[in-house]
N, C-alpha and C positions, 0 to 999 in steps of 0.2 A: 563578491568574488574574492577569494583568497589570492593575493598578489604573489605570495611566496610559494615556491615549489621545492619539494625535497629532492635532493640529488643523492644518488648512491656513490659511495666512494670508489672512483674508478680513475684510471689513468687519463681517459678522455676528459672526464670532468675537471681534473686538476689543470690540464692543458688549456682548456676553454676558459676557465676562470682566470688564470694567469694572463692569458692574451687579452681578455676584456679589461682586466685591471690596468695593464700596461697602456692599452689604447685610450681608456677613459681618463687616466691620470695625465697622459700627455696632452689631452685636449681640454681638460677641465680647468677650473680656477685654482686648484691646489696642485702643487708639484710632487707631494709625498706619495709614495706608493701605499695603496691601502689594501693588502690582502685580506680576505675574509678570515674570521677567527677559525673557521673550519671549512671543509669542503661541502659541508651539509647545509649551510646557511648563506644566502645571498642578500645583501642590502645595498641601497644606493648612496645613503649618507650616514656617516657615523658621528654621533655627538658623544664626546667622552667628558663627562663632568669632572672626572678625577684628574683631568690634564688641564689645569688653568694656564691661561696665557697672558694674564695681566689685566688691569683695570682699564675699562673703556673711559677715556678722558672725557669729562664733561665739557672741556674746551673744544671738543670736536664739533659740538652743536653751537656754532657761531654764525653770526650774520654781520654784514657790512651796512653802514649807513652813509648817506650822502648829505652832509649837513645842510646844503643850500637847498635840497628837495624835501626836507623833513618839516612840513608845515605843522603848526601847533595843533590844528584840529585832528591830525592823524595820530597824535601821541597824547594829548590832553593831560600833561603832567602825570604820566604813568597810568592813566585810566582810559586811554584811547584804544583804537582798534589794534595798532601796532604793538603796544605792550602786551595786550591780552593774547594776541597770536603768538608772540614770542615766548611768553610764559607757557602756553600750552605745549610748545616744543621742548620745554625744559632747557631753554637756552642757557649755555654756560658762559658766552662771552659776546660782547658787542663792539664792533670796530668803529671808531670815530676819529676824524671827520668824514673820511671817505678814501677813494683811491687816488687818481691823478690830481685831484684838487688840493690834496694835502700839501703839495709843494708849491701851493700859492696861498696857503691858509695862515691867517693871523688871528689867533684866538681872542686877542684883546682889541681887535680892530676889525670885526667882521663886516663884510659888505654883502653877503648873501649871493655873490655872483659866481662863486665856485672856481671857475677856471679863468678868472681875471684877477690879476695881482695888484692890490692897491699900493705895493712898493714900487710899481712901475712909475717913473716920474711923469708919464703922460696919462695916468689913470684919472678918469673923470668920476668924482664922487657923486655926481648926479645920478649915476646908474645904480647906486646902492639901493638894496631892497629893504622893505619894511621888516623889522626884526620878527614879526609874526609869521613871516614867510620862511623862516629857517630855525634850526636848533643850535643854541649856544652851549657852552660847556656845562653851565649849571642845569639847563634843561635836560641835556644828555645824562648827567649823573643822576638826576631825579628819575629818569626813565630806566636807567640801568638798575638802580636800587629797587624799583617797583617790580622789574622782571626778576630780580634775584640772580643777575648775572654779573661776571667780572667786567669792569671796564677796560678798554684798550684805547689809548690816546695816541695820535700821530704828531710827529715833529716835522716842521717845514725846514728842509736844508736847501731846497732849490732857489728860493728867493735870495738867500745869502750869496749863493754862488753866482747867480746870474747878475745881481746888482752890486757885486763886490762889497757885500755887507755881512760877511761871514760872522764877525763878532756880534753884530746886531742879532743874527739868527740864533746864535748860541745863547745870548741874553734873553731872547724871546722864549726859548725852550726852558731855561732855567727858571724864568719867572712863572711859566705854567706849572712846573713841578712844585714850586713854592706855593703857588696859589692853591693847588690841590691838597697840599699838606696843611695849609692855614684853615682851609674849609672842612678838613676832616674827611676828604675824599680818598679812600684807599685804593689808589691807582698803582697796580704792580706792573702792568704791561705797557710798554711804550715802543711804537714802531717808528723807525727813522726814515722818513721820506717814502716814496712809493715808485717802484719801477725807474730808478734813476738811470738805468741803461736805455730806456725807451725814447724814441724820437719825440714823443708827446710830453716828455717831462719838461718842467720849467727850465732846468738846466741838465742836460744829458751828461752823465759822468762815466768815466772808466771805472773799473773795479778798483784801481789804485786811488783815484780821486775819492771815491765813495769811502774807502777805508780810511783815507786821511780825515775826512769829515767825521766819520764814526769816532776816531781817535781824539778828536777835539770836543765833540759834543758830550760823549758819554761820561768822561771824568767830571765834567762841569755839573751835568744833571745828577750823577751819583754823589756829589758832594752835598746835595740837598737831602737826598734819600738813597743810601747805599743799598737798599733792598729791592729796588726796581729791577725788572728784567727787560733787556733790550732785544727788540725784534729788528732784524735787517732784512731787506728784500733783494733778492738777486734772481737771475733767470732759473728756470725750472731744470736746468741741465745737471743731473746727478750722476747717472752712469756713463755718460759720454759728453764730449764738448764741454767739459767742466773746468777748463783751465782758469777762466776768469773767477769762478767760484773759489777755486783753490787759492788764487792770488788774494782774494778778499779775506779769507780765513787766515792765511799766513800772515797778512798784514794787520788785521784787526781782531783776530779770534779771541784775544783776552777781554775784549769789550763786547762780546756777542753771546747772548743766551740762547736765541731762537733765530733760525733762518726760515724766512717764509718765501714760498714759491707760488706762482700764480698758474693754475691749471684750468685751461678752457679747452675742453675736448674737441679736437679736430676743428679749430678756428677757420671759418670760411668754407668748411666742407662738411659740416655736421649733417647727418641724415639718420633716420631710423634704420634703413636698410644697411647702411654702412656699420651702425652699432651692432646690428644682429649678426653681421659677418666678423665682428671684432670681439673674440671671446678668448681670454677675458679682455675687457676694456683696456686699452694701452695708451701710453703717452706718445707713441710713435706717430709722427706726421711728416709733412713735407719739409719741416725744419729740423726735426730731431728724431734720431734713431733709438728711442728709449723702450723700456719694457712696460709691463703693466703698472698701474699705479701702486700696487702693493710691492712689486719688485723694486720700483724707485724708492719708495719709503724705506724698505728693509736695507737698501744699499747705502742709505744716508749715514747711519751710525758708524759702520765700518770706515767710510770715507773721513768722517770727522775724527775718528780715532787714530787713523793713519796720519792725520795732520797735528795730532797732539791735543785735540780738543773733544774728548769723548762725551762731554756733558752738554754740547750744543744739540739742541733739539730742532725738529722739523715742523713747520706748519704750512698750510696752504690757505692763506687768508684772502685770496680770491679764487673761487673755483665755481665752475658751472660747465655746461656744454657750450660750445661755441656757436656763433651764427652760421648760417648756411650760405651756399653760393647763390641760392635763389629762394624765393618764397615758396615755389612749387615743391622743393625738396626739404623744406624745413620741417622738423618733427612737430606733431600736434602737441597740444598742452599735455595731454596724458602721456604721450610718448616721451615728451621731454622729462617729465617726472620720473618715469620708469627708467630712463637712461641716467638721470642724476642719482637714483637709488643704488646703482651698481657703483659709481664713483664713491658714494658715501660708505657703501659696504666694504669697499676695498681700503678705505681709510681706517675704518674700525678693525678690519681683519689684520692690517699691518701694524697697528698700534701707533697711529699717528697721534702727535701730541695735541695739535691745535688746528682748527680749520674754520673759515668763515665764508659762508655762501655768498656769492654776489649775484643779485642783490634782491631786495624786497620788490622793487619795482623801478621802472625807468620812465618818467613822465614825458620824455621827448618821443612821442608816439610815431613821428614820421618815420622812424626806423622799422616800423611794421612788426609782423609776427616774428621776425628774427630776434626781437627783443621781448615782445609781450609774452610769447609761449613759454620762455624759460625762466621767468621770474615768479615771485610768490603772488603777486597781485597784478590785475589787468587794468591799467589806467584808462584804457579805451572803453571799459565797461564799468564805470563808477568804482574802480578799484576792488572788483570782485575777486574772490580767491581762485587761483589756479590750482589744478590737481597736486602741484608741488607741496602745497600746504598739507593735504592729507598725507602725502608721502612722509614728510618730516614728522607729523604727529605719530605715525606708526613707529618711528624710531626714538620717540621721546623716552620711552621706558628703558631703553638700552644705555642711556648715559649714566656713567658711574657704576655700572655693573662689572661683574668679573667675566671676561671673555674666556670661553672654554674651547677645547679642541673640536673642530667640526670639519670633517674631511668628505669629499664627495668623489664618487665614481662616475658621475654623469657629466659629460661635456655640456657646455652652454648653460650650465646652471651654477649660480653663485650662492654660497650658503655660508652663514656665520651663526654663532650661538653664544649666549651669555647667561650666567647664573645671576638672578636678581635676589640677593639675600634679604633685602628690605621687605620685599613682597612675597618672599618665599616661593619663587617661580623660576622656571627655565624658559627662555625666550629664544626661538629659532626663527631666523629670516632666511627664506629661499626665494631667489630670483630666477625665474624661468624665462629664458630668452631662445629656447630651442625652436627651430622651424619645423615643428611636428605637425602643425595643422589641427591639433586636437590637445586635449589635456594630457598631462604626463604622469602615469602611474608611478608613484615613489614610495620607497620604503626607507624610514629613518630608524636606525638602531640607536638606543640611548643607553649608554653605560654610566653607572654610578649615580642613578637617580630613579627613584621609585615613581612610576607614573600613576597619577591619580586622574584628575579631570584634564581634558584637553580642549582648547578652543583655537580655531584657526580662521583668520580673516585674510582674504585676498584682495590686493589692490588691482583692479581689472578694468578694462575698457568695454563694458557692456551697458546698454541703455538701462536695464533694470536695476543696476547697482547704484544706489544713492551714494554720492561722493566718491564714486568708483570703488566702493567697498562691498564685498559679498562674503558671506559665510561659506567656508569649505569644510566638507565632512571629513572626519578623521576616524578611522578604525584603530583600535589599540589591541595588539596581539602580544601579550607578555611585555618584553622590553622593546617593542617596535610600534611605530606609528605608520599607518598606511593611508595615503591620501592621493588624490589626483591633483596635480598642480595645473591651474588654468594656463592656457597659452598666453604668453606675453603678460606676466604677472609678477608681483612681489607678494609673498604670502608670509604672514607673521603667525607663528604658532606659540601658544602660550600653555605650558605644562605645569600643572600644579601637583604637588606631592599627593 
């Protein structure tokens, strides 16, 4: 069936098209008006290859590790299951040693206990784990090199603050930078503590206290290697409730290269139905009145510029959907992956500099499906792969490509496009979360690119789709692609010249 119909030039046609355009753009994932090129042609999505938007950062495809959970058999010196999987993703960066445990981490005196600090005068060394049960710095660097990713190492500030040993903490950080230099480990990215504002931190800091520590640690570390980039972590408040972030930048901005925020969508309230009703997916929750992820990201640079630091970049080095209020309402494994794909699409769309998904797995399985479903691997089923693995594999080709203009007239559909010059192809991702009850007929107009062969693969939740992947038929009509997007799906379209 030919999806497109020809319309005669008439006053009624013009009015109808303008009204539909305004309505769709107000509901869809892009805010730009998208009038048709003429009143004779209607399309749903426009991809304009002649309008580049910048390079998709390879550092977006990042993942977090938890050093005390990373057993040798999972990694096998770069040859194990984890490095192989991360290499398939085209992983650009790997965060080590973890999240909250970094503020109890002592790289040259590891205990494998993670959240127990051996600087505590009452610490019992009898609890120390066998080194085969966790990953040290050298093993981490071996794995990073095998994957072909950038390393990112964490610095512990919490122990120094809690036990009145700040200078010892600085010395420990400087020793790690020196060790990496001596070993020939090219470590560019260093993150300072983790969620120091949080009640679960080893030492909870105000923005002013954190800035003071940054101003002590960074000059000492850069005296060893002036080329390192410093990542600091503060709350995700960008467009509102951002006074503490402003305080931090005003006090320590000269020592900061990247600010990382942690985004867990709808923490404690996550559900598939809520996601379907939230289009585009936004940061707004019971604590924060924010915009979509793309809007928050785009607001960051003007904020930094207004504070006199236009070169500070944004990262989200812990991100995922949050846990639900109950097991019954928590998204399935497939639903979790589909929801994650929208967060990742928005990161790409807005030009985020860096991101690390949290996390590969969480072996403390007593937390139930609130944890198991949203990670890469399922420790309750012999670390089998969750559908999130397939989702990230679909995005692997997008890393390092040139994003191009992609604008939609359809509500509840999120779309991005990029030109892959290395493989001479155009890649389009279309996420359909529309409550239509059936597949969605869609027309994609492509400007500035001669259409040759086209292949489309949809990530869907149907029994006959192996690994949740199914081929989607595409018809080509001159400069248009015509296809039916499956309900609740992410479709990857690859166009060759």
